[in-house]
BAFI-348083 format. One record per residue (C-alpha): z, y, x. Coordinates in steps of 0.02 Angstrom, whole numbers, padded with zeros to 5 digits, always signed. Example, Ala and Ser with C-alpha at 12.3 -4.5 7.8 and 13.67 -1.06 7.14 Angstrom:
<nodes>
<<+00390,-00225,+00615>>
<<+00357,-00053,+00684>>
</nodes>
This chain:
<nodes>
<<+00628,-01293,-01045>>
<<+00748,-01412,-01041>>
<<+00738,-01596,-01018>>
<<+00886,-01622,-01135>>
<<+00831,-01524,-01257>>
<<+00657,-01620,-01274>>
<<+00768,-01790,-01271>>
<<+00835,-01709,-01450>>
<<+00695,-01670,-01515>>
<<+00686,-01474,-01490>>
<<+00523,-01467,-01437>>
<<+00407,-01381,-01554>>
<<+00244,-01461,-01604>>
<<+00095,-01402,-01496>>
<<+00012,-01242,-01591>>
<<-00067,-01098,-01538>>
<<+00074,-00969,-01568>>
<<+00186,-01088,-01450>>
<<+00049,-01030,-01305>>
<<+00072,-00842,-01298>>
<<+00149,-00772,-01162>>
<<+00291,-00720,-01236>>
<<+00354,-00899,-01308>>
<<+00291,-00963,-01146>>
<<+00417,-00860,-01052>>
<<+00556,-00868,-01167>>
<<+00560,-01066,-01165>>
<<+00518,-01079,-00977>>
<<+00663,-01136,-00876>>
<<+00805,-01004,-00780>>
<<+00712,-01050,-00607>>
<<+00519,-01022,-00706>>
<<+00586,-00858,-00781>>
<<+00654,-00773,-00616>>
<<+00480,-00817,-00535>>
<<+00398,-00752,-00672>>
<<+00517,-00570,-00688>>
<<+00504,-00555,-00488>>
<<+00312,-00576,-00512>>
<<+00290,-00446,-00647>>
<<+00387,-00337,-00564>>
<<+00306,-00349,-00385>>
<<+00142,-00324,-00488>>
<<+00206,-00175,-00584>>
<<+00252,-00101,-00412>>
<<+00090,-00162,-00331>>
<<+00004,-00044,-00455>>
<<+00115,+00108,-00433>>
<<+00039,+00122,-00256>>
<<-00119,+00081,-00270>>
<<-00132,+00229,-00401>>
<<-00006,+00334,-00274>>
<<-00117,+00285,-00139>>
<<-00281,+00319,-00214>>
<<-00241,+00505,-00248>>
<<-00162,+00531,-00070>>
<<-00314,+00449,+00011>>
<<-00427,+00558,-00066>>
<<-00341,+00682,-00051>>
<<-00345,+00678,+00141>>
<<-00533,+00660,+00141>>
<<-00576,+00826,+00035>>
<<-00425,+00894,+00140>>
<<-00501,+00855,+00304>>
<<-00703,+00912,+00241>>
<<-00629,+01066,+00180>>
<<-00550,+01111,+00345>>
<<-00679,+01047,+00452>>
<<-00813,+01170,+00345>>
<<-00688,+01322,+00363>>
<<-00654,+01265,+00554>>
<<-00838,+01250,+00612>>
<<-00888,+01396,+00513>>
<<-00865,+01534,+00659>>
<<-00693,+01586,+00577>>
<<-00568,+01649,+00725>>
<<-00480,+01533,+00770>>
<<-00301,+01645,+00767>>
<<-00364,+01703,+00599>>
<<-00374,+01520,+00514>>
<<-00222,+01486,+00622>>
<<-00133,+01626,+00527>>
<<-00211,+01566,+00374>>
<<-00166,+01409,+00357>>
<<+00021,+01422,+00435>>
<<+00077,+01508,+00267>>
<<+00045,+01360,+00152>>
<<+00076,+01158,+00195>>
<<-00038,+01065,+00273>>
<<-00124,+00878,+00311>>
<<-00208,+00751,+00400>>
<<-00348,+00853,+00483>>
<<-00266,+01055,+00448>>
<<-00096,+00993,+00507>>
<<-00156,+00946,+00656>>
<<-00233,+01100,+00717>>
<<-00078,+01207,+00661>>
<<+00023,+01072,+00750>>
<<-00082,+01117,+00906>>
<<-00110,+01304,+00899>>
<<+00066,+01313,+00886>>
<<+00099,+01229,+01046>>
<<-00049,+01344,+01104>>
<<+00021,+01520,+01062>>
<<+00209,+01466,+01112>>
<<+00152,+01422,+01295>>
<<+00014,+01560,+01316>>
<<+00134,+01708,+01255>>
<<+00314,+01624,+01314>>
<<+00238,+01584,+01507>>
<<+00074,+01651,+01576>>
<<+00086,+01555,+01707>>
<<+00105,+01397,+01638>>
<<-00052,+01371,+01584>>
<<-00082,+01192,+01691>>
<<+00039,+01109,+01572>>
<<-00020,+01187,+01422>>
<<-00173,+01056,+01383>>
<<-00064,+00927,+01412>>
<<+00089,+00981,+01285>>
<<-00048,+01042,+01163>>
<<-00115,+00837,+01171>>
<<+00036,+00779,+01163>>
<<+00094,+00873,+00994>>
<<-00102,+00815,+00933>>
<<-00027,+00628,+00978>>
<<+00120,+00654,+00884>>
<<+00055,+00767,+00748>>
<<-00068,+00599,+00720>>
<<+00031,+00479,+00712>>
<<+00174,+00560,+00584>>
<<+00007,+00581,+00473>>
<<-00039,+00411,+00491>>
<<+00132,+00337,+00451>>
<<+00137,+00464,+00299>>
<<-00029,+00387,+00246>>
<<+00022,+00198,+00271>>
<<+00171,+00204,+00197>>
<<+00206,+00056,+00075>>
<<+00046,-00022,+00133>>
<<+00144,-00152,+00203>>
<<+00224,-00191,+00012>>
<<+00042,-00253,-00047>>
<<+00011,-00341,+00129>>
<<+00161,-00447,+00083>>
<<+00122,-00461,-00095>>
<<-00040,-00537,-00077>>
<<+00019,-00649,+00054>>
<<+00160,-00718,-00024>>
<<+00134,-00709,-00221>>
<<+00015,-00867,-00215>>
<<+00143,-00956,-00134>>
<<+00279,-00886,-00253>>
<<+00163,-00937,-00397>>
<<+00151,-01121,-00333>>
<<+00342,-01131,-00321>>
<<+00347,-01084,-00512>>
<<+00220,-01230,-00528>>
<<+00300,-01362,-00447>>
<<+00444,-01316,-00535>>
<<+00365,-01334,-00710>>
<<+00291,-01484,-00691>>
<<+00446,-01557,-00616>>
<<+00512,-01508,-00781>>
<<+00373,-01583,-00869>>
<<+00394,-01746,-00789>>
<<+00605,-01732,-00821>>
<<+00545,-01709,-00990>>
<<+00461,-01857,-01000>>
<<+00590,-01973,-00900>>
<<+00726,-01899,-01065>>
<<+00629,-01929,-01192>>
<<+00529,-02072,-01140>>
<<+00374,-01988,-01235>>
<<+00202,-01964,-01159>>
<<+00146,-01878,-01291>>
<<+00048,-01690,-01285>>
<<+00205,-01613,-01363>>
<<+00323,-01662,-01224>>
<<+00217,-01629,-01068>>
<<+00104,-01459,-01127>>
<<+00223,-01353,-01138>>
<<+00309,-01385,-00935>>
<<+00124,-01379,-00898>>
<<+00091,-01215,-00976>>
<<+00237,-01156,-00900>>
<<+00160,-01208,-00743>>
<<-00004,-01124,-00759>>
<<+00060,-00971,-00813>>
<<+00150,-00941,-00651>>
<<+00012,-00993,-00556>>
<<-00078,-00853,-00656>>
<<+00047,-00711,-00639>>
<<+00058,-00756,-00438>>
<<-00149,-00715,-00424>>
<<-00132,-00578,-00541>>
<<+00001,-00489,-00431>>
<<-00103,-00546,-00267>>
<<-00283,-00529,-00296>>
<<-00257,-00321,-00315>>
<<-00139,-00333,-00190>>
<<-00252,-00406,-00065>>
<<-00414,-00310,-00120>>
<<-00337,-00143,-00100>>
<<-00221,-00155,+00058>>
<<-00388,-00199,+00133>>
<<-00485,-00043,+00051>>
<<-00332,+00074,+00116>>
<<-00330,-00002,+00292>>
<<-00517,+00020,+00308>>
<<-00485,+00223,+00234>>
<<-00342,+00229,+00345>>
<<-00440,+00184,+00512>>
<<-00584,+00322,+00470>>
<<-00465,+00447,+00438>>
<<-00375,+00401,+00606>>
<<-00533,+00415,+00700>>
<<-00588,+00580,+00612>>
<<-00417,+00631,+00657>>
<<-00449,+00578,+00874>>
<<-00629,+00649,+00859>>
<<-00562,+00799,+00808>>
<<-00413,+00808,+00938>>
<<-00524,+00741,+01070>>
<<-00647,+00928,+01006>>
<<-00501,+01019,+01022>>
<<-00451,+00968,+01190>>
<<-00597,+01008,+01232>>
<<-00581,+01188,+01158>>
<<-00430,+01226,+01248>>
<<-00479,+01175,+01429>>
<<-00619,+01294,+01392>>
<<-00495,+01440,+01357>>
<<-00394,+01386,+01516>>
<<-00530,+01391,+01621>>
<<-00577,+01568,+01570>>
<<-00391,+01619,+01578>>
<<-00375,+01549,+01745>>
</nodes>
């Protein structure tokens, strides 16, 4: 809202229609419009990431549960590797396929190099875990950034709207509600948008961080178990 417009009597009377979301946006100053647009886009993108990560973490848990059932069912590891290596694998299955691939390459390539097989298999599993966790954690930083900065961006819009209100009072020399209310409404609307963007981002960032930690622990636990299996196989061959 331009203070000069207030002085010319352009400000409309205060009514319910003038305080709809669209009206608040349209009558806001350019700076407040930029703040509102940025917060709106950040909120939309945050929700897109949230839905994508909900599906990704759910799939990771389901696939890990499915793989563990197959792995501990007594099925031959060579047969399980042959079945899984034909398709695309994620999380625990990807870890197993990478470890088995390195095992087969080492054993088939040079039987005298058994002493270094376990170290190579462990390195491959560490790299695979890092790659899988990087894939799952991708774009979570955006949620953290929105959660920490959106309230302050909204507060900036609030301060600017209040400044506009005081400028309107100074220009029009009128302290009536019709002069003050629009600027204050813009300010409060900017604050509300900031909270609307920040609260879901913080809540789901914390949830996804906990999910990521749980999956990472499962992967490292399986890595240790598989390393023990490899160690036993090496002892048998030597």
